[in-house]
Backbone as a printed PyTorch tensor [residue, N CA C, xyz], in Angstrom:
tensor([[[ 79.4290, 271.5940, 168.6090],
         [ 79.7730, 271.2780, 167.2380],
         [ 81.2890, 271.1600, 167.1360]],

        [[ 81.7540, 270.0970, 166.5570],
         [ 83.1820, 269.8780, 166.3780],
         [ 83.6620, 270.6490, 165.1510]],

        [[ 84.9140, 271.0770, 165.2150],
         [ 85.5070, 271.7970, 164.1020],
         [ 86.9850, 271.4700, 164.0800]],

        [[ 87.5740, 271.6470, 162.9180],
         [ 89.0090, 271.4380, 162.7910],
         [ 89.7200, 272.7300, 163.1870]],

        [[ 91.0120, 272.6110, 163.4240],
         [ 91.8160, 273.7940, 163.7370],
         [ 91.7190, 274.8000, 162.5970]],

        [[ 91.7950, 274.3250, 161.3670],
         [ 91.7030, 275.2090, 160.2040],
         [ 90.3590, 275.9340, 160.1800]],

        [[ 89.2670, 275.2140, 160.4060],
         [ 87.9420, 275.8340, 160.4120],
         [ 87.8190, 276.8720, 161.5220]],

        [[ 88.3390, 276.5590, 162.6910],
         [ 88.2850, 277.4890, 163.8090],
         [ 89.0700, 278.7510, 163.5330]],

        [[ 90.2530, 278.5950, 162.9760],
         [ 91.0790, 279.7630, 162.6600],
         [ 90.4460, 280.5980, 161.5600]],

        [[ 89.8590, 279.9300, 160.5800],
         [ 89.1630, 280.6530, 159.5150],
         [ 87.9920, 281.4340, 160.0930]],

        [[ 87.2740, 280.8320, 161.0400],
         [ 86.1520, 281.5160, 161.6850],
         [ 86.6280, 282.7460, 162.4440]],

        [[ 87.7480, 282.6320, 163.1240],
         [ 88.3200, 283.7820, 163.8340],
         [ 88.6030, 284.9170, 162.8540]],

        [[ 89.2100, 284.5900, 161.7240],
         [ 89.5340, 285.6160, 160.7340],
         [ 88.2750, 286.2420, 160.1320]],

        [[ 87.2410, 285.4490, 159.9140],
         [ 85.9880, 285.9880, 159.3790],
         [ 85.2950, 286.8840, 160.4040]],

        [[ 85.2540, 286.4280, 161.6610],
         [ 84.5900, 287.2120, 162.7080],
         [ 85.3150, 288.5320, 162.9620]],

        [[ 86.6240, 288.4980, 162.9650],
         [ 87.3730, 289.7370, 163.1890],
         [ 87.2570, 290.6730, 161.9860]],

        [[ 87.0900, 290.1230, 160.8010],
         [ 86.8630, 290.9680, 159.6190],
         [ 85.5310, 291.6970, 159.7500]],

        [[ 84.5150, 291.0180, 160.2340],
         [ 83.2130, 291.6670, 160.4330],
         [ 83.3060, 292.7630, 161.4870]],

        [[ 84.0160, 292.4910, 162.5730],
         [ 84.1930, 293.5110, 163.6170],
         [ 84.9720, 294.7060, 163.0690]],

        [[ 85.9860, 294.4370, 162.2590],
         [ 86.7570, 295.5310, 161.6480],
         [ 85.8700, 296.3580, 160.7290]],

        [[ 84.9580, 295.7240, 160.0260],
         [ 84.0390, 296.4540, 159.1520],
         [ 83.1440, 297.3810, 159.9740]],

        [[ 82.7240, 296.9340, 161.1390],
         [ 81.9090, 297.7920, 162.0040],
         [ 82.7170, 298.9840, 162.4950]],

        [[ 83.9720, 298.7620, 162.8410],
         [ 84.8160, 299.8810, 163.2670],
         [ 85.0480, 300.8480, 162.1120]],

        [[ 85.2060, 300.3240, 160.9060],
         [ 85.3600, 301.1890, 159.7330],
         [ 84.0850, 302.0070, 159.5030]],

        [[ 82.9430, 301.3840, 159.7360],
         [ 81.6650, 302.0910, 159.5980],
         [ 81.5910, 303.2270, 160.6220]],

        [[ 82.0720, 302.9690, 161.8290],
         [ 82.0810, 304.0010, 162.8720],
         [ 83.0210, 305.1450, 162.4950]],

        [[ 84.1790, 304.8150, 161.9490],
         [ 85.1240, 305.8470, 161.5180],
         [ 84.4860, 306.7230, 160.4460]],

        [[ 83.8010, 306.1000, 159.4970],
         [ 83.1220, 306.8430, 158.4390],
         [ 82.0520, 307.7630, 159.0220]],

        [[ 81.2910, 307.2570, 159.9810],
         [ 80.2380, 308.0670, 160.6070],
         [ 80.8390, 309.2470, 161.3730]],

        [[ 81.9460, 309.0180, 162.0730],
         [ 82.5970, 310.1250, 162.7840],
         [ 83.1260, 311.1620, 161.8030]],

        [[ 83.6360, 310.7130, 160.6790],
         [ 84.1030, 311.6420, 159.6520],
         [ 82.9640, 312.5110, 159.1380]],

        [[ 81.8080, 311.8970, 158.9830],
         [ 80.6280, 312.6550, 158.5490],
         [ 80.2280, 313.6680, 159.6180]],

        [[ 80.2290, 313.2600, 160.8660],
         [ 79.8750, 314.1750, 161.9610],
         [ 80.8550, 315.3450, 162.0150]],

        [[ 82.1210, 315.0530, 161.8380],
         [ 83.1700, 316.0670, 161.9060],
         [ 82.8970, 317.2250, 160.9450]],

        [[ 82.4170, 316.8870, 159.7630],
         [ 82.1580, 317.8950, 158.7290],
         [ 81.0960, 318.9080, 159.1450]],

        [[ 80.2490, 318.5540, 160.0940],
         [ 79.1270, 319.4110, 160.4720],
         [ 79.3200, 320.1140, 161.8130]],

        [[ 80.4510, 319.9050, 162.4450],
         [ 80.6770, 320.4750, 163.7760],
         [ 81.5040, 321.7520, 163.7100]],

        [[ 81.3310, 322.5860, 164.7190],
         [ 82.1980, 323.7550, 164.8180],
         [ 83.6080, 323.2820, 165.1470]],

        [[ 84.5650, 324.1580, 164.9650],
         [ 85.9760, 323.7680, 165.0930],
         [ 86.3170, 323.2000, 166.4710]],

        [[ 85.8520, 323.8440, 167.5220],
         [ 86.1730, 323.3930, 168.8810],
         [ 85.5720, 322.0170, 169.1720]],

        [[ 84.3210, 321.8080, 168.8090],
         [ 83.6610, 320.5210, 169.0390],
         [ 84.2930, 319.4380, 168.1690]],

        [[ 84.6330, 319.7860, 166.9410],
         [ 85.2740, 318.8270, 166.0420],
         [ 86.6220, 318.3810, 166.5990]],

        [[ 87.3950, 319.3110, 167.1360],
         [ 88.6870, 318.9640, 167.7380],
         [ 88.5030, 318.0390, 168.9340]],

        [[ 87.5070, 318.3180, 169.7540],
         [ 87.2150, 317.4810, 170.9130],
         [ 86.8180, 316.0750, 170.4690]],

        [[ 85.9600, 316.0020, 169.4460],
         [ 85.5500, 314.7010, 168.9280],
         [ 86.7390, 313.9310, 168.3730]],

        [[ 87.5970, 314.6330, 167.6660],
         [ 88.7730, 313.9620, 167.1060],
         [ 89.6530, 313.3910, 168.2110]],

        [[ 89.8600, 314.1620, 169.2500],
         [ 90.7260, 313.7290, 170.3490],
         [ 90.1090, 312.5840, 171.1510]],

        [[ 88.8390, 312.7110, 171.4990],
         [ 88.2140, 311.7460, 172.4030],
         [ 87.6840, 310.5020, 171.7020]],

        [[ 87.2880, 310.6320, 170.4290],
         [ 86.6430, 309.5180, 169.7430],
         [ 87.4290, 308.9930, 168.5450]],

        [[ 87.7300, 309.9050, 167.6190],
         [ 88.2990, 309.4760, 166.3530],
         [ 89.6690, 308.8170, 166.5140]],

        [[ 90.5760, 309.4660, 167.2350],
         [ 91.9240, 308.9020, 167.3910],
         [ 91.9150, 307.5440, 168.0890]],

        [[ 91.2130, 307.3990, 169.2280],
         [ 91.1890, 306.0700, 169.8560],
         [ 90.5300, 305.0130, 168.9690]],

        [[ 89.4760, 305.4150, 168.2430],
         [ 88.8020, 304.4680, 167.3590],
         [ 89.7140, 304.0500, 166.2200]],

        [[ 90.3930, 305.0130, 165.6350],
         [ 91.3150, 304.7000, 164.5430],
         [ 92.4450, 303.7920, 165.0360]],

        [[ 92.9280, 304.0460, 166.2460],
         [ 93.9590, 303.1880, 166.8300],
         [ 93.4670, 301.7680, 167.0410]],

        [[ 92.2390, 301.6320, 167.5360],
         [ 91.6590, 300.3010, 167.7610],
         [ 91.4550, 299.5660, 166.4350]],

        [[ 91.0210, 300.3020, 165.4160],
         [ 90.8370, 299.7070, 164.0900],
         [ 92.1710, 299.1880, 163.5530]],

        [[ 93.2110, 299.9980, 163.6820],
         [ 94.5390, 299.5670, 163.2480],
         [ 95.0270, 298.3620, 164.0320]],

        [[ 94.8010, 298.3660, 165.3440],
         [ 95.2080, 297.2360, 166.1980],
         [ 94.4830, 295.9580, 165.7940]],

        [[ 93.1840, 296.0670, 165.5250],
         [ 92.4280, 294.8760, 165.1310],
         [ 92.9390, 294.3330, 163.8000]],

        [[ 93.1910, 295.2050, 162.8470],
         [ 93.6990, 294.7320, 161.5590],
         [ 95.1030, 294.1490, 161.6670]],

        [[ 95.9370, 294.7410, 162.5200],
         [ 97.2770, 294.1820, 162.7680],
         [ 97.1640, 292.8060, 163.4120]],

        [[ 96.3070, 292.6970, 164.4040],
         [ 96.1020, 291.4240, 165.0990],
         [ 95.6400, 290.3540, 164.1190]],

        [[ 94.6920, 290.7120, 163.2590],
         [ 94.1740, 289.7750, 162.2610],
         [ 95.2610, 289.3310, 161.2880]],

        [[ 95.9870, 290.3040, 160.7360],
         [ 96.9780, 289.9500, 159.7100],
         [ 98.1430, 289.1640, 160.3110]],

        [[ 98.5730, 289.5160, 161.5070],
         [ 99.6650, 288.7720, 162.1480],
         [ 99.2180, 287.3520, 162.4960]],

        [[ 97.9800, 287.1960, 162.9440],
         [ 97.4580, 285.8540, 163.2220],
         [ 97.4000, 285.0380, 161.9330]],

        [[ 96.9250, 285.6630, 160.8700],
         [ 96.8640, 284.9640, 159.5840],
         [ 98.2600, 284.5330, 159.1350]],

        [[ 99.2520, 285.3980, 159.2990],
         [100.6180, 285.0410, 158.9150],
         [101.1500, 283.8840, 159.7640]],

        [[100.9200, 283.9490, 161.0720],
         [101.4220, 282.8800, 161.9530],
         [100.7830, 281.5400, 161.6350]],

        [[ 99.5170, 281.5600, 161.2080],
         [ 98.7980, 280.3220, 160.9340],
         [ 98.8380, 279.9470, 159.4550]],

        [[ 99.5140, 280.7770, 158.6580],
         [ 99.6470, 280.5480, 157.2140],
         [ 98.2880, 280.4760, 156.5100]],

        [[ 97.3940, 281.3730, 156.9410],
         [ 96.0870, 281.5010, 156.3160],
         [ 95.9800, 282.8820, 155.6830]],

        [[ 95.0050, 283.0470, 154.8390],
         [ 94.7340, 284.3400, 154.2300],
         [ 93.6740, 285.0250, 155.0900]],

        [[ 93.9630, 286.2300, 155.5260],
         [ 93.0010, 286.9740, 156.3360],
         [ 91.7700, 287.2860, 155.4950]],

        [[ 90.6130, 287.0600, 156.0800],
         [ 89.3600, 287.3680, 155.3980],
         [ 89.3220, 288.8530, 155.0670]],

        [[ 88.7690, 289.1680, 153.9150],
         [ 88.6200, 290.5600, 153.4970],
         [ 87.6800, 291.2800, 154.4520]],

        [[ 88.0160, 292.5100, 154.7750],
         [ 87.1070, 293.3430, 155.5520],
         [ 86.0350, 293.8220, 154.5870]],

        [[ 84.7650, 293.5300, 154.8880],
         [ 83.7000, 293.9520, 153.9780],
         [ 83.7240, 295.4620, 153.7470]],

        [[ 83.3480, 295.8520, 152.5570],
         [ 83.3250, 297.2760, 152.2030],
         [ 82.3090, 298.0010, 153.0750]],

        [[ 82.6190, 299.2330, 153.3780],
         [ 81.7500, 300.0640, 154.2030],
         [ 80.8800, 300.9130, 153.2930]],

        [[ 79.6000, 300.8890, 153.5510],
         [ 78.7090, 301.7700, 152.8010],
         [ 78.6750, 303.1140, 153.5140]],

        [[ 78.7630, 304.1500, 152.7370],
         [ 78.7720, 305.4960, 153.2970],
         [ 77.3270, 305.9550, 153.4520]],

        [[ 76.9270, 306.2860, 154.6940],
         [ 75.5470, 306.7280, 154.8870],
         [ 75.3260, 308.1130, 154.2910]],

        [[ 74.0900, 308.3730, 153.9510],
         [ 73.7420, 309.7090, 153.4560],
         [ 73.9360, 310.7110, 154.5870]],

        [[ 74.3740, 311.9070, 154.2640],
         [ 74.5680, 312.9150, 155.3090],
         [ 73.2680, 313.1530, 156.0790]],

        [[ 73.3750, 313.1130, 157.4070],
         [ 72.1860, 313.2830, 158.2390],
         [ 72.3650, 314.3540, 159.2950]],

        [[ 73.5630, 314.7850, 159.5290],
         [ 73.8260, 315.7150, 160.6120],
         [ 74.6620, 315.0460, 161.6760]],

        [[ 75.2770, 315.8330, 162.5320],
         [ 76.2360, 315.2780, 163.4870],
         [ 75.6280, 314.3490, 164.5320]],

        [[ 74.4550, 314.6490, 165.0140],
         [ 73.8550, 313.8000, 166.0460],
         [ 73.5880, 312.3920, 165.5150]],

        [[ 72.9780, 312.3080, 164.3410],
         [ 72.6850, 311.0000, 163.7490],
         [ 73.9740, 310.2570, 163.4170]],

        [[ 74.9590, 310.9710, 162.9250],
         [ 76.2370, 310.3250, 162.6020],
         [ 76.9140, 309.7870, 163.8570]],

        [[ 76.8490, 310.5440, 164.9380],
         [ 77.4140, 310.0680, 166.2070],
         [ 76.6470, 308.8600, 166.7250]],

        [[ 75.3390, 308.8420, 166.5400],
         [ 74.5430, 307.6710, 166.9340],
         [ 74.9350, 306.4540, 166.1140]],

        [[ 75.1300, 306.6550, 164.8060],
         [ 75.5640, 305.5440, 163.9460],
         [ 76.9250, 305.0200, 164.4000]],

        [[ 77.8240, 305.9350, 164.7410],
         [ 79.1560, 305.5260, 165.2100],
         [ 79.0520, 304.7250, 166.5000]],

        [[ 78.2570, 305.2100, 167.4420],
         [ 78.0950, 304.5020, 168.7200],
         [ 77.5360, 303.0970, 168.4940]],

        [[ 76.5480, 302.9820, 167.6090],
         [ 75.9580, 301.6730, 167.3150],
         [ 76.9810, 300.7310, 166.6850]],

        [[ 77.7570, 301.2380, 165.7380],
         [ 78.7520, 300.4020, 165.0600],
         [ 79.8420, 299.9510, 166.0280]],

        [[ 80.2730, 300.8410, 166.9030],
         [ 81.2950, 300.4710, 167.8870],
         [ 80.7450, 299.4040, 168.8370]],

        [[ 79.5120, 299.6060, 169.2790],
         [ 78.8810, 298.6110, 170.1620],
         [ 78.7530, 297.2640, 169.4610]],

        [[ 78.3760, 297.2900, 168.1830],
         [ 78.2600, 296.0440, 167.4180],
         [ 79.6100, 295.3380, 167.3160]],

        [[ 80.6680, 296.1000, 167.0380],
         [ 82.0080, 295.5020, 166.9400],
         [ 82.4240, 294.9030, 168.2740]],

        [[ 82.1810, 295.6280, 169.3540],
         [ 82.5320, 295.1230, 170.6810],
         [ 81.7710, 293.8380, 170.9840]],

        [[ 80.4850, 293.8110, 170.6380],
         [ 79.6720, 292.6130, 170.8580],
         [ 80.2010, 291.4300, 170.0480]],

        [[ 80.5750, 291.6800, 168.8020],
         [ 81.1250, 290.6140, 167.9570],
         [ 82.4020, 290.0390, 168.5620]],

        [[ 83.2720, 290.9180, 169.0240],
         [ 84.5290, 290.4540, 169.6190],
         [ 84.2780, 289.7260, 170.9390]],

        [[ 83.3190, 290.1940, 171.7140],
         [ 82.9660, 289.5180, 172.9710],
         [ 82.4370, 288.1180, 172.6890]],

        [[ 81.5760, 288.0110, 171.6900],
         [ 81.0330, 286.6930, 171.3300],
         [ 82.1380, 285.7700, 170.8350]],

        [[ 83.0740, 286.2970, 170.0710],
         [ 84.2030, 285.4840, 169.6140],
         [ 85.0100, 284.9870, 170.8070]],

        [[ 85.2980, 285.8750, 171.7440],
         [ 86.0430, 285.4690, 172.9280],
         [ 85.2650, 284.4230, 173.7290]],

        [[ 83.9510, 284.5750, 173.8040],
         [ 83.1200, 283.6270, 174.5520],
         [ 83.1090, 282.2370, 173.9310]],

        [[ 83.3520, 282.1370, 172.6240],
         [ 83.3640, 280.8240, 171.9720],
         [ 84.5760, 280.0010, 172.3840]],

        [[ 85.5810, 280.6460, 172.9220],
         [ 86.8600, 280.0390, 173.2940],
         [ 87.7010, 279.6420, 172.0820]],

        [[ 87.2740, 279.9980, 170.8640],
         [ 88.1110, 279.7350, 169.6860],
         [ 89.4910, 280.3620, 169.8280]],

        [[ 89.6010, 281.6000, 170.3200],
         [ 90.9420, 282.1780, 170.4520],
         [ 91.8440, 281.3930, 171.3970]],

        [[ 91.2530, 280.6770, 172.3320],
         [ 92.0320, 279.8480, 173.2580],
         [ 92.3360, 278.5040, 172.6210]],

        [[ 91.3330, 277.9010, 172.0010],
         [ 91.4790, 276.5420, 171.4760],
         [ 92.3200, 276.4610, 170.2100]],

        [[ 92.1510, 277.4220, 169.2850],
         [ 92.8810, 277.3550, 168.0120],
         [ 93.6540, 278.6360, 167.7230]],

        [[ 93.5890, 279.5660, 168.6420],
         [ 94.3150, 280.8180, 168.4770],
         [ 95.6460, 280.7580, 169.1870]],

        [[ 96.1110, 281.9200, 169.6070],
         [ 97.3730, 281.9840, 170.3390],
         [ 97.3570, 283.2060, 171.2460]],

        [[ 98.3780, 283.3330, 172.0670],
         [ 98.4360, 284.4280, 173.0300],
         [ 98.4330, 285.8020, 172.3690]],

        [[ 99.2100, 286.0430, 171.3040],
         [ 99.1490, 287.3740, 170.6760],
         [ 97.7500, 287.7210, 170.1560]],

        [[ 97.0250, 286.7360, 169.6290],
         [ 95.6620, 286.9740, 169.1710],
         [ 94.7780, 287.3650, 170.3450]],

        [[ 94.8340, 286.6000, 171.4110],
         [ 93.9980, 286.8920, 172.5860],
         [ 94.3180, 288.2680, 173.1580]],

        [[ 95.5960, 288.5970, 173.2360],
         [ 96.0020, 289.8990, 173.7670],
         [ 95.5280, 291.0280, 172.8490]],

        [[ 95.6470, 290.8340, 171.5540],
         [ 95.2060, 291.8530, 170.6010],
         [ 93.7110, 292.1010, 170.6900]],

        [[ 92.9260, 291.0290, 170.7940],
         [ 91.4770, 291.1850, 170.9220],
         [ 91.1160, 291.9090, 172.2130]],

        [[ 91.7950, 291.5510, 173.2980],
         [ 91.5420, 292.2140, 174.5840],
         [ 91.9110, 293.6950, 174.5090]],

        [[ 93.0170, 294.0060, 173.8590],
         [ 93.4350, 295.4100, 173.7140],
         [ 92.4100, 296.2190, 172.9250]],

        [[ 91.9000, 295.6460, 171.8500],
         [ 90.9070, 296.3420, 171.0310],
         [ 89.6470, 296.5880, 171.8520]],

        [[ 89.2000, 295.5760, 172.5650],
         [ 87.9870, 295.7460, 173.3680],
         [ 88.1870, 296.7830, 174.4620]],

        [[ 89.3760, 296.8160, 175.0450],
         [ 89.6580, 297.8420, 176.0570],
         [ 89.6240, 299.2370, 175.4330]],

        [[ 90.1540, 299.3530, 174.2350],
         [ 90.2200, 300.6550, 173.5620],
         [ 88.8360, 301.1670, 173.1570]],

        [[ 87.9400, 300.2860, 172.7830],
         [ 86.6350, 300.7290, 172.3000],
         [ 85.5490, 300.6730, 173.3650]],

        [[ 85.8330, 300.0990, 174.4920],
         [ 84.8160, 299.8760, 175.5110],
         [ 84.0210, 301.0970, 175.9190]],

        [[ 84.6740, 302.2270, 176.1090],
         [ 83.9940, 303.4520, 176.5550],
         [ 83.5450, 304.3460, 175.4050]],

        [[ 83.9300, 304.0210, 174.1960],
         [ 83.6420, 304.9250, 173.0870],
         [ 82.1460, 305.1480, 172.8270]],

        [[ 81.2840, 304.1220, 172.9170],
         [ 79.8590, 304.4190, 172.7310],
         [ 79.3310, 305.4140, 173.7730]],

        [[ 79.7780, 305.2810, 174.9940],
         [ 79.3890, 306.2190, 176.0530],
         [ 79.9000, 307.6310, 175.7380]],

        [[ 81.1260, 307.7180, 175.2440],
         [ 81.6770, 309.0270, 174.8690],
         [ 80.9240, 309.6240, 173.6820]],

        [[ 80.4730, 308.7730, 172.7620],
         [ 79.6350, 309.2600, 171.6560],
         [ 78.3410, 309.8520, 172.2150]],

        [[ 77.7410, 309.1550, 173.1710],
         [ 76.5040, 309.6510, 173.7760],
         [ 76.7300, 310.9880, 174.4680]],

        [[ 77.8650, 311.1370, 175.1480],
         [ 78.1810, 312.4210, 175.7860],
         [ 78.3170, 313.5230, 174.7410]],

        [[ 78.9530, 313.1950, 173.6400],
         [ 79.1350, 314.1760, 172.5620],
         [ 77.7830, 314.5400, 171.9510]],

        [[ 76.8960, 313.5690, 171.7920],
         [ 75.5610, 313.8180, 171.2350],
         [ 74.8030, 314.8250, 172.1050]],

        [[ 74.9340, 314.6790, 173.4140],
         [ 74.2380, 315.5980, 174.3310],
         [ 74.7220, 317.0350, 174.2000]],

        [[ 75.9690, 317.2280, 173.7690],
         [ 76.5060, 318.5910, 173.6700],
         [ 76.3580, 319.2030, 172.2890]],

        [[ 76.1240, 318.3790, 171.2710],
         [ 76.0100, 318.8770, 169.9000],
         [ 74.6720, 319.6090, 169.7460]],

        [[ 74.7310, 320.7790, 169.1750],
         [ 73.5270, 321.5220, 168.8900],
         [ 73.0310, 322.3890, 170.0350]],

        [[ 73.8030, 322.4530, 171.0870],
         [ 73.3970, 323.3060, 172.2100],
         [ 73.8910, 324.6960, 172.0230]]])
């Protein structure tokens, strides 16, 4: 399917907004899990999961907004995150792992389209790669945390 440069760039901004929404959903789920954990486990979760996830979320939003500025487009709004009902730390960690995996998949699919190469630029490509590197192991780390919660 043929597209204009403007359409391709707009698609990049929309796709990255959806991925950012998934990361925001994961942050919300980790926050919910944190409330139900003992102090030591909560600190471990914050160090291993929350901080890297928050950093990746910030990087993705920076990458999006800087790309929008360079291309003189308006960055698509990040969809609002619905707050799940409290379920307990294990379920919240599962929700976080799923959301992170979904965001990673969205970014992988965007990269596979070659839009970032065809209508993007090097800073955009580097930013997307950095975010994917930062979140790549997080679902696995969530699973490790799930195995230790409640023991």
